[in-house]
Backbone and ligand atoms as CSV (ligand in chain L), in Angstrom:
chain,resi,resn,atom,element,x,y,z
A,1,MET,N,N,41.136,98.076,149.081
A,1,MET,CA,C,40.545,99.251,149.915
A,1,MET,C,C,39.431,99.849,149.477
A,2,ILE,N,N,38.123,99.750,149.522
A,2,ILE,CA,C,37.297,100.604,149.087
A,2,ILE,C,C,36.409,101.263,150.192
A,3,LEU,N,N,36.644,102.639,150.396
A,3,LEU,CA,C,36.090,103.468,151.390
A,3,LEU,C,C,35.186,104.608,150.858
A,4,ILE,N,N,34.190,104.846,151.552
A,4,ILE,CA,C,33.106,105.903,151.225
A,4,ILE,C,C,33.188,106.933,152.113
A,5,PHE,N,N,33.361,108.276,151.970
A,5,PHE,CA,C,33.412,109.161,153.057
A,5,PHE,C,C,32.096,109.993,152.956
A,6,LEU,N,N,31.314,110.015,154.028
A,6,LEU,CA,C,29.992,110.569,154.201
A,6,LEU,C,C,30.019,111.692,155.274
A,7,GLY,N,N,29.349,112.574,154.865
A,7,GLY,CA,C,29.274,113.815,155.971
A,7,GLY,C,C,28.868,115.099,155.134
A,8,PRO,N,N,28.495,116.265,156.170
A,8,PRO,CA,C,27.914,117.332,155.534
A,8,PRO,C,C,28.798,118.060,154.889
A,9,PRO,N,N,28.675,119.131,154.063
A,9,PRO,CA,C,29.660,119.978,153.427
A,9,PRO,C,C,30.551,120.453,154.270
A,10,GLY,N,N,31.819,120.649,154.287
A,10,GLY,CA,C,32.839,121.434,155.227
A,10,GLY,C,C,33.085,120.612,156.332
A,11,SER,N,N,32.616,119.132,156.132
A,11,SER,CA,C,33.002,118.272,157.371
A,11,SER,C,C,34.515,117.739,157.437
A,12,GLY,N,N,35.143,117.904,156.250
A,12,GLY,CA,C,36.700,117.667,156.137
A,12,GLY,C,C,36.813,116.417,155.434
A,13,LYS,N,N,35.783,115.955,154.814
A,13,LYS,CA,C,35.981,114.777,153.974
A,13,LYS,C,C,37.005,114.608,153.002
A,14,GLY,N,N,37.131,115.891,152.272
A,14,GLY,CA,C,38.096,115.890,151.045
A,14,GLY,C,C,39.480,115.925,151.505
A,15,THR,N,N,39.604,116.538,152.720
A,15,THR,CA,C,41.039,116.836,153.161
A,15,THR,C,C,41.578,115.604,153.759
A,16,GLN,N,N,40.702,114.665,154.555
A,16,GLN,CA,C,41.294,113.300,154.933
A,16,GLN,C,C,41.278,112.445,153.823
A,17,ALA,N,N,40.375,112.591,152.747
A,17,ALA,CA,C,40.466,111.591,151.744
A,17,ALA,C,C,41.662,111.556,151.095
A,18,LYS,N,N,42.052,112.732,150.841
A,18,LYS,CA,C,43.364,113.067,150.095
A,18,LYS,C,C,44.555,112.429,150.791
A,19,VAL,N,N,44.590,112.513,152.046
A,19,VAL,CA,C,45.741,112.298,152.810
A,19,VAL,C,C,45.785,110.584,152.707
A,20,LEU,N,N,44.458,109.952,152.934
A,20,LEU,CA,C,44.393,108.491,153.048
A,20,LEU,C,C,44.524,107.701,151.864
A,21,ALA,N,N,44.059,108.458,150.801
A,21,ALA,CA,C,44.393,107.819,149.455
A,21,ALA,C,C,45.924,107.535,149.101
A,22,GLU,N,N,46.335,108.736,149.352
A,22,GLU,CA,C,48.067,108.555,149.164
A,22,GLU,C,C,48.653,107.606,150.133
A,23,LYS,N,N,48.227,107.449,151.352
A,23,LYS,CA,C,48.886,106.474,152.447
A,23,LYS,C,C,48.648,105.135,151.681
A,24,PHE,N,N,47.193,105.033,151.096
A,24,PHE,CA,C,47.023,103.479,150.694
A,24,PHE,C,C,47.472,103.394,149.068
A,25,GLY,N,N,47.847,104.626,148.487
A,25,GLY,CA,C,48.139,104.392,147.089
A,25,GLY,C,C,47.037,103.941,146.266
A,26,VAL,N,N,45.851,104.476,146.589
A,26,VAL,CA,C,44.549,104.556,145.790
A,26,VAL,C,C,44.032,105.795,145.255
A,27,PRO,N,N,43.296,106.039,144.280
A,27,PRO,CA,C,42.686,107.283,143.957
A,27,PRO,C,C,41.595,107.929,144.836
A,28,HIS,N,N,41.751,109.102,145.025
A,28,HIS,CA,C,40.860,109.698,145.811
A,28,HIS,C,C,39.763,110.334,144.730
A,29,ILE,N,N,38.764,109.850,144.974
A,29,ILE,CA,C,37.569,110.432,143.842
A,29,ILE,C,C,36.692,111.171,144.515
A,30,SER,N,N,36.811,112.562,144.181
A,30,SER,CA,C,36.017,113.578,144.619
A,30,SER,C,C,35.060,113.790,143.411
A,31,LEU,N,N,33.540,113.550,143.728
A,31,LEU,CA,C,32.657,113.900,142.611
A,31,LEU,C,C,32.607,115.494,142.298
A,32,GLY,N,N,32.910,116.347,143.437
A,32,GLY,CA,C,32.754,117.735,143.429
A,32,GLY,C,C,33.930,118.094,142.695
A,33,ASP,N,N,35.080,117.574,142.715
A,33,ASP,CA,C,36.294,117.822,141.902
A,33,ASP,C,C,35.991,117.421,140.461
A,34,ILE,N,N,35.449,116.423,140.276
A,34,ILE,CA,C,35.179,115.866,138.864
A,34,ILE,C,C,34.070,116.825,138.002
A,35,LEU,N,N,33.010,116.908,138.872
A,35,LEU,CA,C,32.179,118.022,138.331
A,35,LEU,C,C,32.750,119.581,137.993
A,36,ARG,N,N,33.526,120.097,139.090
A,36,ARG,CA,C,34.219,121.264,138.790
A,36,ARG,C,C,34.905,121.322,137.313
A,37,ASP,N,N,35.779,120.153,137.216
A,37,ASP,CA,C,36.475,120.075,136.021
A,37,ASP,C,C,35.733,120.099,134.653
A,38,GLU,N,N,34.537,119.360,134.893
A,38,GLU,CA,C,33.580,119.442,133.742
A,38,GLU,C,C,32.986,120.766,133.481
A,39,VAL,N,N,32.816,121.620,134.441
A,39,VAL,CA,C,32.338,122.978,134.282
A,39,VAL,C,C,33.506,123.789,133.756
A,40,LYS,N,N,34.680,123.675,134.198
A,40,LYS,CA,C,35.827,124.357,133.595
A,40,LYS,C,C,36.035,124.129,132.271
A,41,ARG,N,N,35.934,122.825,131.817
A,41,ARG,CA,C,36.101,122.563,130.296
A,41,ARG,C,C,34.886,122.782,129.588
A,42,ALA,N,N,33.683,123.089,130.043
A,42,ALA,CA,C,32.525,123.604,129.537
A,42,ALA,C,C,31.898,122.315,128.580
A,43,THR,N,N,32.155,121.151,129.103
A,43,THR,CA,C,31.481,119.935,128.530
A,43,THR,C,C,30.081,119.992,128.564
A,44,GLU,N,N,29.325,119.169,127.893
A,44,GLU,CA,C,27.965,118.932,127.973
A,44,GLU,C,C,27.479,118.737,129.606
A,45,ILE,N,N,28.139,117.725,130.156
A,45,ILE,CA,C,27.707,117.482,131.408
A,45,ILE,C,C,28.060,118.954,132.425
A,46,GLY,N,N,29.128,119.421,132.103
A,46,GLY,CA,C,29.596,120.539,132.768
A,46,GLY,C,C,28.701,121.719,132.618
A,47,LYS,N,N,28.011,121.927,131.558
A,47,LYS,CA,C,26.942,122.941,131.240
A,47,LYS,C,C,25.782,122.571,131.828
A,48,ARG,N,N,25.530,121.451,131.899
A,48,ARG,CA,C,24.259,121.008,132.758
A,48,ARG,C,C,24.302,121.010,133.997
A,49,ALA,N,N,25.409,120.845,134.780
A,49,ALA,CA,C,25.834,120.832,136.082
A,49,ALA,C,C,25.898,122.022,136.665
A,50,LYS,N,N,26.493,122.912,136.089
A,50,LYS,CA,C,26.765,124.444,136.712
A,50,LYS,C,C,25.945,125.088,137.538
A,51,ASP,N,N,24.751,125.142,137.081
A,51,ASP,CA,C,23.805,125.983,137.670
A,51,ASP,C,C,23.302,125.426,139.020
A,52,PHE,N,N,23.287,124.104,139.037
A,52,PHE,CA,C,22.920,123.258,140.145
A,52,PHE,C,C,24.132,123.420,141.114
A,53,MET,N,N,25.177,123.476,140.711
A,53,MET,CA,C,26.424,123.455,141.704
A,53,MET,C,C,26.344,124.899,142.503
A,54,ALA,N,N,26.319,125.867,141.586
A,54,ALA,CA,C,26.629,127.296,141.956
A,54,ALA,C,C,25.030,127.670,143.000
A,55,ALA,N,N,24.148,126.999,142.966
A,55,ALA,CA,C,23.059,127.245,143.801
A,55,ALA,C,C,23.092,126.212,144.968
A,56,GLY,N,N,24.047,125.228,144.991
A,56,GLY,CA,C,24.270,124.377,146.172
A,56,GLY,C,C,23.164,123.177,146.091
A,57,ARG,N,N,22.704,122.953,145.077
A,57,ARG,CA,C,21.691,121.920,144.806
A,57,ARG,C,C,22.537,120.687,144.176
A,58,LEU,N,N,21.897,119.530,144.315
A,58,LEU,CA,C,22.488,118.329,143.790
A,58,LEU,C,C,22.511,118.209,142.154
A,59,VAL,N,N,23.513,117.843,141.486
A,59,VAL,CA,C,23.575,117.670,140.144
A,59,VAL,C,C,22.473,116.626,139.894
A,60,PRO,N,N,21.691,116.454,138.947
A,60,PRO,CA,C,20.852,115.237,138.426
A,60,PRO,C,C,21.387,113.996,138.710
A,61,ASP,N,N,20.925,112.971,139.421
A,61,ASP,CA,C,21.395,111.718,139.497
A,61,ASP,C,C,22.001,111.103,138.391
A,62,GLU,N,N,21.424,111.137,137.405
A,62,GLU,CA,C,21.925,110.270,136.240
A,62,GLU,C,C,23.413,110.937,135.784
A,63,LEU,N,N,23.558,112.007,135.850
A,63,LEU,CA,C,24.919,112.760,135.612
A,63,LEU,C,C,26.243,112.175,136.544
A,64,THR,N,N,25.842,112.335,137.673
A,64,THR,CA,C,26.847,111.764,138.945
A,64,THR,C,C,26.962,110.309,138.747
A,65,ILE,N,N,26.026,109.562,138.616
A,65,ILE,CA,C,25.839,108.050,138.505
A,65,ILE,C,C,26.850,107.656,137.328
A,66,GLU,N,N,26.512,108.338,136.185
A,66,GLU,CA,C,27.610,107.875,135.056
A,66,GLU,C,C,29.030,108.308,135.312
A,67,LEU,N,N,29.214,109.590,135.787
A,67,LEU,CA,C,30.596,109.918,136.114
A,67,LEU,C,C,31.395,109.056,137.033
A,68,ALA,N,N,30.491,108.632,138.227
A,68,ALA,CA,C,31.159,107.602,139.229
A,68,ALA,C,C,31.438,106.206,138.294
A,69,ASP,N,N,30.754,105.893,137.602
A,69,ASP,CA,C,30.791,104.383,137.003
A,69,ASP,C,C,31.973,104.513,136.195
A,70,LYS,N,N,32.016,105.437,135.421
A,70,LYS,CA,C,33.112,105.719,134.379
A,70,LYS,C,C,34.658,105.853,135.263
A,71,ARG,N,N,34.571,106.460,136.248
A,71,ARG,CA,C,35.802,106.676,136.891
A,71,ARG,C,C,36.277,105.421,137.607
A,72,ILE,N,N,35.321,104.836,138.186
A,72,ILE,CA,C,35.795,103.326,139.038
A,72,ILE,C,C,36.227,102.443,138.047
A,73,SER,N,N,35.879,102.503,136.825
A,73,SER,CA,C,35.868,101.357,135.628
A,73,SER,C,C,37.400,101.787,135.166
A,74,GLN,N,N,38.072,102.751,135.587
A,74,GLN,CA,C,39.509,103.110,135.000
A,74,GLN,C,C,40.549,102.051,135.704
A,75,ALA,N,N,41.722,101.823,135.110
A,75,ALA,CA,C,42.361,100.763,135.642
A,75,ALA,C,C,43.241,101.246,136.952
A,76,ASP,N,N,43.276,102.458,137.147
A,76,ASP,CA,C,43.996,102.872,138.380
A,76,ASP,C,C,43.085,102.696,139.543
A,77,CYS,N,N,41.750,102.328,139.522
A,77,CYS,CA,C,40.873,101.906,140.492
A,77,CYS,C,C,40.755,100.548,141.042
A,78,ARG,N,N,41.606,99.844,140.214
A,78,ARG,CA,C,41.682,98.238,140.536
A,78,ARG,C,C,42.383,97.989,142.003
A,79,PRO,N,N,43.200,98.569,142.516
A,79,PRO,CA,C,43.537,98.343,143.976
A,79,PRO,C,C,42.539,98.902,145.049
A,80,GLY,N,N,41.533,99.534,144.443
A,80,GLY,CA,C,40.774,100.250,145.502
A,80,GLY,C,C,40.563,101.876,145.156
A,81,PHE,N,N,39.710,102.437,146.041
A,81,PHE,CA,C,39.497,103.939,145.722
A,81,PHE,C,C,38.779,104.484,147.026
A,82,ILE,N,N,38.883,105.846,147.222
A,82,ILE,CA,C,38.048,106.432,148.186
A,82,ILE,C,C,36.998,107.584,147.557
A,83,PHE,N,N,35.883,107.170,147.658
A,83,PHE,CA,C,34.723,108.019,147.196
A,83,PHE,C,C,34.491,109.085,148.161
A,84,ASP,N,N,34.693,110.351,147.699
A,84,ASP,CA,C,34.254,111.517,148.499
A,84,ASP,C,C,33.017,112.380,148.028
A,85,GLY,N,N,32.041,112.169,148.508
A,85,GLY,CA,C,30.762,112.979,148.125
A,85,GLY,C,C,30.026,112.120,147.061
A,86,PHE,N,N,30.267,110.847,147.076
A,86,PHE,CA,C,29.355,109.976,146.353
A,86,PHE,C,C,29.148,108.827,146.933
A,87,PRO,N,N,28.003,108.115,147.382
A,87,PRO,CA,C,26.770,108.531,147.035
A,87,PRO,C,C,26.014,109.865,147.860
A,88,ARG,N,N,25.215,110.540,147.359
A,88,ARG,CA,C,24.647,111.670,148.087
A,88,ARG,C,C,23.191,111.488,148.247
A,89,SER,N,N,22.564,110.570,147.613
A,89,SER,CA,C,20.943,110.440,147.604
A,89,SER,C,C,20.851,108.766,147.380
A,90,ALA,N,N,19.743,108.319,147.942
A,90,ALA,CA,C,19.088,107.106,147.765
A,90,ALA,C,C,19.329,106.564,146.301
A,91,ALA,N,N,18.880,107.231,145.552
A,91,ALA,CA,C,18.993,106.642,144.089
A,91,ALA,C,C,20.520,106.301,143.576
A,92,GLN,N,N,21.499,107.401,144.159
A,92,GLN,CA,C,22.925,107.032,143.895
A,92,GLN,C,C,23.539,105.962,144.645
A,93,ALA,N,N,22.892,105.789,146.040
A,93,ALA,CA,C,23.430,104.649,146.664
A,93,ALA,C,C,22.634,103.341,146.153
A,94,ASP,N,N,21.739,103.196,145.573
A,94,ASP,CA,C,21.227,102.016,144.918
A,94,ASP,C,C,22.084,101.718,143.576
A,95,ALA,N,N,22.307,102.675,143.018
A,95,ALA,CA,C,23.113,102.698,141.543
A,95,ALA,C,C,24.630,102.103,142.176
A,96,LEU,N,N,24.894,102.451,143.143
A,96,LEU,CA,C,26.474,102.014,143.479
A,96,LEU,C,C,26.118,100.798,143.687
A,97,ASP,N,N,25.284,100.119,144.700
A,97,ASP,CA,C,25.137,98.882,145.065
A,97,ASP,C,C,25.105,97.974,143.739
A,98,GLY,N,N,24.299,98.567,142.831
A,98,GLY,CA,C,24.273,97.557,141.365
A,98,GLY,C,C,25.623,97.792,140.819
A,99,MET,N,N,26.305,98.707,140.649
A,99,MET,CA,C,27.541,98.804,139.998
A,99,MET,C,C,28.560,97.931,140.519
A,100,PHE,N,N,28.541,98.000,142.040
A,100,PHE,CA,C,29.469,97.091,142.711
A,100,PHE,C,C,29.129,95.473,142.520
A,101,LYS,N,N,27.924,95.251,142.434
A,101,LYS,CA,C,27.482,93.822,142.405
A,101,LYS,C,C,27.923,93.234,140.826
A,102,GLN,N,N,27.550,94.250,140.094
A,102,GLN,CA,C,28.303,93.851,138.669
A,102,GLN,C,C,29.663,93.725,138.368
A,103,LYS,N,N,30.537,94.696,139.217
A,103,LYS,CA,C,31.826,94.455,139.175
A,103,LYS,C,C,32.558,93.555,140.092
A,104,ASN,N,N,31.669,92.954,141.067
A,104,ASN,CA,C,32.149,92.285,142.019
A,104,ASN,C,C,33.168,93.034,142.940
A,105,LEU,N,N,32.533,94.228,143.399
A,105,LEU,CA,C,33.357,94.807,144.370
A,105,LEU,C,C,32.499,95.020,145.620
A,106,THR,N,N,33.226,94.927,146.800
A,106,THR,CA,C,32.465,95.413,147.964
A,106,THR,C,C,33.054,96.516,148.803
A,107,ILE,N,N,32.064,97.339,149.317
A,107,ILE,CA,C,32.587,98.356,150.279
A,107,ILE,C,C,33.186,97.883,151.516
A,108,ASP,N,N,34.252,98.545,151.833
A,108,ASP,CA,C,34.996,97.976,153.082
A,108,ASP,C,C,34.472,98.602,154.246
A,109,ARG,N,N,34.094,100.033,154.084
A,109,ARG,CA,C,33.749,101.060,155.115
A,109,ARG,C,C,33.195,102.232,154.609
A,110,VAL,N,N,32.266,102.781,155.332
A,110,VAL,CA,C,31.785,103.881,155.128
A,110,VAL,C,C,32.022,104.587,156.297
A,111,ILE,N,N,32.854,105.930,155.903
A,111,ILE,CA,C,33.062,106.981,157.090
A,111,ILE,C,C,32.247,107.845,157.483
A,112,TYR,N,N,31.435,108.094,158.546
A,112,TYR,CA,C,30.660,108.974,158.568
A,112,TYR,C,C,31.315,110.248,159.461
A,113,PHE,N,N,31.424,111.441,158.958
A,113,PHE,CA,C,32.197,112.592,159.525
A,113,PHE,C,C,30.986,113.302,160.289
A,114,ASN,N,N,31.000,113.089,161.508
A,114,ASN,CA,C,29.916,113.780,162.402
A,114,ASN,C,C,30.540,115.024,162.872
A,115,VAL,N,N,29.641,116.164,162.532
A,115,VAL,CA,C,30.196,117.378,163.005
A,115,VAL,C,C,28.713,118.297,162.895
A,116,SER,N,N,28.763,119.375,163.774
A,116,SER,CA,C,27.679,120.244,163.702
A,116,SER,C,C,27.695,121.032,162.622
A,117,GLU,N,N,26.327,121.630,162.182
A,117,GLU,CA,C,26.194,122.679,161.273
A,117,GLU,C,C,27.021,123.820,161.577
A,118,GLU,N,N,27.051,124.305,162.765
A,118,GLU,CA,C,27.632,125.583,163.259
A,118,GLU,C,C,29.075,125.423,162.880
A,119,GLU,N,N,29.613,124.451,163.143
A,119,GLU,CA,C,31.281,124.397,162.955
A,119,GLU,C,C,31.570,124.323,161.495
A,120,THR,N,N,30.688,123.666,160.517
A,120,THR,CA,C,30.972,123.478,159.284
A,120,THR,C,C,30.708,124.690,158.516
A,121,VAL,N,N,29.605,125.515,159.061
A,121,VAL,CA,C,29.363,126.920,158.204
A,121,VAL,C,C,30.447,127.801,158.371
A,122,LYS,N,N,31.098,127.691,159.760
A,122,LYS,CA,C,32.222,128.428,160.198
A,122,LYS,C,C,33.514,128.255,159.100
A,123,ARG,N,N,33.740,126.829,158.897
A,123,ARG,CA,C,34.879,126.528,158.027
A,123,ARG,C,C,34.402,126.862,156.584
A,124,LEU,N,N,33.345,126.590,156.141
A,124,LEU,CA,C,32.891,126.933,154.797
A,124,LEU,C,C,33.184,128.606,154.239
A,125,LEU,N,N,32.783,129.255,155.464
A,125,LEU,CA,C,32.719,130.688,155.167
A,125,LEU,C,C,34.345,131.032,155.149
A,126,MET,N,N,35.297,130.343,156.037
A,126,MET,CA,C,36.560,130.531,155.929
A,126,MET,C,C,37.150,130.311,154.526
A,127,ARG,N,N,36.900,129.275,154.104
A,127,ARG,CA,C,37.223,128.730,152.970
A,127,ARG,C,C,37.028,129.660,151.762
A,128,ALA,N,N,35.747,129.973,151.911
A,128,ALA,CA,C,35.134,131.150,150.800
A,128,ALA,C,C,36.278,132.271,150.445
A,129,GLY,N,N,36.938,132.800,151.771
A,129,GLY,CA,C,37.807,133.798,151.623
A,129,GLY,C,C,39.109,133.373,150.889
A,130,ILE,N,N,39.344,132.067,150.963
A,130,ILE,CA,C,40.683,131.594,150.413
A,130,ILE,C,C,40.677,131.124,149.213
A,131,GLU,N,N,39.647,130.188,148.918
A,131,GLU,CA,C,39.654,129.503,147.491
A,131,GLU,C,C,38.641,130.114,146.512
A,132,GLY,N,N,37.652,130.858,147.085
A,132,GLY,CA,C,36.662,131.672,146.145
A,132,GLY,C,C,36.030,130.811,145.418
A,133,ARG,N,N,35.557,129.630,146.007
A,133,ARG,CA,C,34.587,128.599,145.214
A,133,ARG,C,C,33.235,129.399,144.973
A,134,ALA,N,N,32.610,129.118,143.974
A,134,ALA,CA,C,31.462,129.660,143.528
A,134,ALA,C,C,30.151,129.481,144.510
A,135,ASP,N,N,30.272,128.132,144.933
A,135,ASP,CA,C,29.173,127.944,145.846
A,135,ASP,C,C,29.569,128.185,147.437
A,136,ASP,N,N,30.642,128.665,147.740
A,136,ASP,CA,C,30.685,129.046,149.126
A,136,ASP,C,C,30.292,130.419,149.553
A,137,ASN,N,N,28.976,130.665,149.186
A,137,ASN,CA,C,28.313,131.888,149.861
A,137,ASN,C,C,27.020,131.523,150.683
A,138,ALA,N,N,26.776,132.469,151.650
A,138,ALA,CA,C,25.811,132.043,152.420
A,138,ALA,C,C,24.641,131.365,151.985
A,139,ALA,N,N,23.988,131.789,150.785
A,139,ALA,CA,C,22.667,131.350,150.291
A,139,ALA,C,C,23.128,129.938,149.942
A,140,SER,N,N,24.043,129.741,149.257
A,140,SER,CA,C,24.463,128.480,148.720
A,140,SER,C,C,24.652,127.469,149.914
A,141,ILE,N,N,25.390,127.882,150.603
A,141,ILE,CA,C,25.890,127.028,151.838
A,141,ILE,C,C,24.696,126.523,152.695
A,142,ARG,N,N,23.399,127.357,152.731
A,142,ARG,CA,C,22.377,127.007,153.566
A,142,ARG,C,C,21.523,125.915,152.863
A,143,THR,N,N,21.419,126.050,151.419
A,143,THR,CA,C,20.951,125.191,150.448
A,143,THR,C,C,21.649,123.838,150.609
A,144,ARG,N,N,23.115,123.766,150.517
A,144,ARG,CA,C,23.807,122.482,150.714
A,144,ARG,C,C,23.333,121.729,152.009
A,145,PHE,N,N,23.185,122.471,152.967
A,145,PHE,CA,C,22.890,122.001,154.325
A,145,PHE,C,C,21.440,121.321,154.225
A,146,GLU,N,N,20.446,121.950,153.619
A,146,GLU,CA,C,19.109,121.265,153.525
A,146,GLU,C,C,19.356,120.171,152.765
A,147,VAL,N,N,19.844,120.365,151.676
A,147,VAL,CA,C,19.969,119.049,150.653
A,147,VAL,C,C,20.703,118.063,151.473
A,148,TYR,N,N,21.565,118.183,152.306
A,148,TYR,CA,C,22.503,117.265,153.166
A,148,TYR,C,C,21.393,116.682,153.855
A,149,GLU,N,N,20.507,117.305,154.852
A,149,GLU,CA,C,19.618,116.716,155.635
A,149,GLU,C,C,18.604,116.029,155.210
A,150,LYS,N,N,18.138,116.260,154.270
A,150,LYS,CA,C,16.890,115.915,153.468
A,150,LYS,C,C,17.336,114.538,152.763
A,151,THR,N,N,18.314,114.815,151.859
A,151,THR,CA,C,18.642,113.728,150.743
A,151,THR,C,C,19.892,112.836,151.151
A,152,THR,N,N,20.866,113.375,151.787
A,152,THR,CA,C,22.138,112.530,152.118
A,152,THR,C,C,22.012,111.899,153.468
A,153,ARG,N,N,21.587,112.636,154.260
A,153,ARG,CA,C,21.678,111.881,155.823
A,153,ARG,C,C,20.955,110.742,155.821
A,154,PRO,N,N,19.998,110.307,155.232
A,154,PRO,CA,C,19.275,109.027,155.228
A,154,PRO,C,C,20.328,107.850,154.858
A,155,LEU,N,N,21.231,108.164,154.242
A,155,LEU,CA,C,22.255,107.074,153.776
A,155,LEU,C,C,23.063,106.613,154.936
A,156,ILE,N,N,23.093,107.420,156.056
A,156,ILE,CA,C,23.786,107.021,157.158
A,156,ILE,C,C,23.169,105.423,157.685
A,157,GLU,N,N,21.737,105.664,157.822
A,157,GLU,CA,C,20.961,104.795,158.171
A,157,GLU,C,C,21.153,103.167,157.567
A,158,HIS,N,N,21.093,103.510,155.959
A,158,HIS,CA,C,21.350,102.494,154.947
A,158,HIS,C,C,22.682,101.781,155.006
A,159,TYR,N,N,23.788,102.493,155.399
A,159,TYR,CA,C,25.047,101.877,155.500
A,159,TYR,C,C,25.276,101.415,157.065
A,160,ALA,N,N,24.552,101.785,157.860
A,160,ALA,CA,C,24.466,101.158,159.275
A,160,ALA,C,C,23.822,100.051,159.178
A,161,LYS,N,N,22.634,99.793,158.656
A,161,LYS,CA,C,22.030,98.479,158.257
A,161,LYS,C,C,22.805,97.509,157.603
A,162,MET,N,N,23.624,97.876,156.724
A,162,MET,CA,C,24.688,97.007,156.021
A,162,MET,C,C,25.768,96.614,156.874
A,163,GLY,N,N,25.889,97.258,158.058
A,163,GLY,CA,C,27.164,96.770,158.896
A,163,GLY,C,C,28.357,97.362,158.408
A,164,LYS,N,N,28.444,98.632,157.672
A,164,LYS,CA,C,29.444,99.288,157.185
A,164,LYS,C,C,29.979,100.449,157.809
A,165,LEU,N,N,29.035,101.145,158.636
A,165,LEU,CA,C,29.227,102.321,159.154
A,165,LEU,C,C,30.464,102.457,160.317
A,166,LEU,N,N,31.261,103.467,159.987
A,166,LEU,CA,C,32.020,104.014,161.172
A,166,LEU,C,C,32.098,105.392,161.349
A,167,GLU,N,N,31.565,105.809,162.528
A,167,GLU,CA,C,31.540,107.198,162.816
A,167,GLU,C,C,32.624,107.799,163.565
A,168,ILE,N,N,32.917,108.975,162.886
A,168,ILE,CA,C,34.079,109.841,163.576
A,168,ILE,C,C,33.810,110.940,163.977
A,169,ASP,N,N,34.322,111.625,165.039
A,169,ASP,CA,C,34.011,112.682,165.625
A,169,ASP,C,C,34.984,113.856,164.540
A,170,ALA,N,N,34.093,114.495,163.807
A,170,ALA,CA,C,34.797,115.333,162.788
A,170,ALA,C,C,34.890,116.915,163.274
A,171,ALA,N,N,34.500,116.976,164.527
A,171,ALA,CA,C,34.630,118.624,165.074
A,171,ALA,C,C,36.050,118.806,165.441
A,172,ARG,N,N,36.843,117.722,165.436
A,172,ARG,CA,C,38.442,117.963,166.136
A,172,ARG,C,C,39.441,118.594,165.117
A,173,SER,N,N,40.451,118.479,165.316
A,173,SER,CA,C,41.458,119.022,164.428
A,173,SER,C,C,41.983,117.964,163.376
A,174,ILE,N,N,42.536,118.490,162.301
A,174,ILE,CA,C,42.610,117.623,160.920
A,174,ILE,C,C,43.564,116.546,161.399
A,175,GLU,N,N,44.527,116.925,162.285
A,175,GLU,CA,C,45.758,115.910,162.849
A,175,GLU,C,C,44.717,114.812,163.643
A,176,ALA,N,N,43.892,115.274,164.556
A,176,ALA,CA,C,43.436,114.017,165.312
A,176,ALA,C,C,42.372,113.244,164.542
A,177,ILE,N,N,41.846,113.755,163.686
A,177,ILE,CA,C,40.974,112.975,162.829
A,177,ILE,C,C,41.844,111.852,161.991
A,178,GLY,N,N,42.901,112.612,161.478
A,178,GLY,CA,C,43.824,111.756,160.707
A,178,GLY,C,C,44.424,110.722,161.533
A,179,ARG,N,N,44.761,110.935,162.607
A,179,ARG,CA,C,45.297,109.808,163.519
A,179,ARG,C,C,44.387,108.396,163.618
A,180,ASP,N,N,42.949,108.951,163.763
A,180,ASP,CA,C,42.039,108.024,163.978
A,180,ASP,C,C,41.757,107.172,162.495
A,181,LEU,N,N,41.875,108.002,161.520
A,181,LEU,CA,C,41.624,107.233,160.218
A,181,LEU,C,C,43.019,106.473,159.798
A,182,ALA,N,N,43.946,106.557,160.327
A,182,ALA,CA,C,45.145,105.801,160.077
A,182,ALA,C,C,45.115,104.356,160.641
A,183,LYS,N,N,44.177,104.311,161.660
A,183,LYS,CA,C,43.922,103.194,162.255
A,183,LYS,C,C,43.211,102.091,161.386
A,184,ILE,N,N,42.627,102.574,160.528
A,184,ILE,CA,C,41.642,101.819,159.605
A,184,ILE,C,C,42.438,100.372,158.964
L,1,ADP,P1,P,30.669,119.986,149.591
L,1,ADP,O1,O,30.801,118.635,150.090
L,1,ADP,O2,O,31.281,121.308,150.486
L,1,ADP,O3,O,29.234,120.575,148.986
L,1,ADP,P2,P,31.740,119.159,147.058
L,1,ADP,O4,O,32.809,119.630,146.273
L,1,ADP,O5,O,31.825,117.804,147.519
L,1,ADP,O6,O,31.734,120.102,148.321
L,1,ADP,O7,O,30.382,119.359,145.992
L,1,ADP,C1,C,30.122,120.620,145.365
L,1,ADP,C2,C,28.916,120.399,144.509
L,1,ADP,O8,O,28.941,119.398,143.495
L,1,ADP,C3,C,27.560,120.075,145.436
L,1,ADP,O9,O,26.864,121.115,146.068
L,1,ADP,C4,C,26.660,119.507,144.343
L,1,ADP,O10,O,26.171,120.467,143.554
L,1,ADP,C5,C,27.638,118.973,143.355
L,1,ADP,N1,N,28.147,117.624,143.576
L,1,ADP,C6,C,28.955,116.777,144.278
L,1,ADP,N2,N,28.779,115.596,144.314
L,1,ADP,C7,C,27.741,115.216,144.034
L,1,ADP,C8,C,26.638,114.125,143.908
L,1,ADP,N3,N,27.252,112.865,144.371
L,1,ADP,N4,N,25.603,114.299,143.257
L,1,ADP,C9,C,25.129,115.266,142.882
L,1,ADP,N5,N,25.856,116.491,143.025
L,1,ADP,C10,C,26.983,116.408,143.523
């Protein structure tokens, strides 16, 4: 089972990916988590990624593509995986198509978490108070939305054309969305 979760920041992708990955017994691969770990360990990639992340901009494609490729090549990904926050640009989507072809993998579904900016900003500001993430401040949130609209949103069309897209109404409660996803 290979799933890709696509949607704006704060749409609840990460929360649902975690639950579903556990249910299917496959890894939940959050590029944001992988990058935050690189930053914490002050690796070369982490040092290069840090300022982009704090500003709410995309980390350069070559870094995320390399990290994603490495991660899905690990043995625990053989039964499948859920990608959360990858791909986020046309270059990443193309690289992913290439990787999958080479590894003989196919995407089962791309789940698009559809929710308004107004609702997600509310959630992100609330999370800022709880988790204290460096990029959950008003300026960075605004940039993340701009990046999403301009660079990530076009992927919806890309996957719709491939016949892979499944849209869910992500403005509802965690439980209601979880019930829909459990039917996959
Ligand atoms: P959110 O979806 O709320 O923005 P994430 O944890 O998914 O949170 O991502 C946090 C940050 O990590 C992004 O703003 C970006 O800087 C970086 N990032 C995550 N995934 C990618 C990606 N696929 N390509 C480039 N940068 C990424």
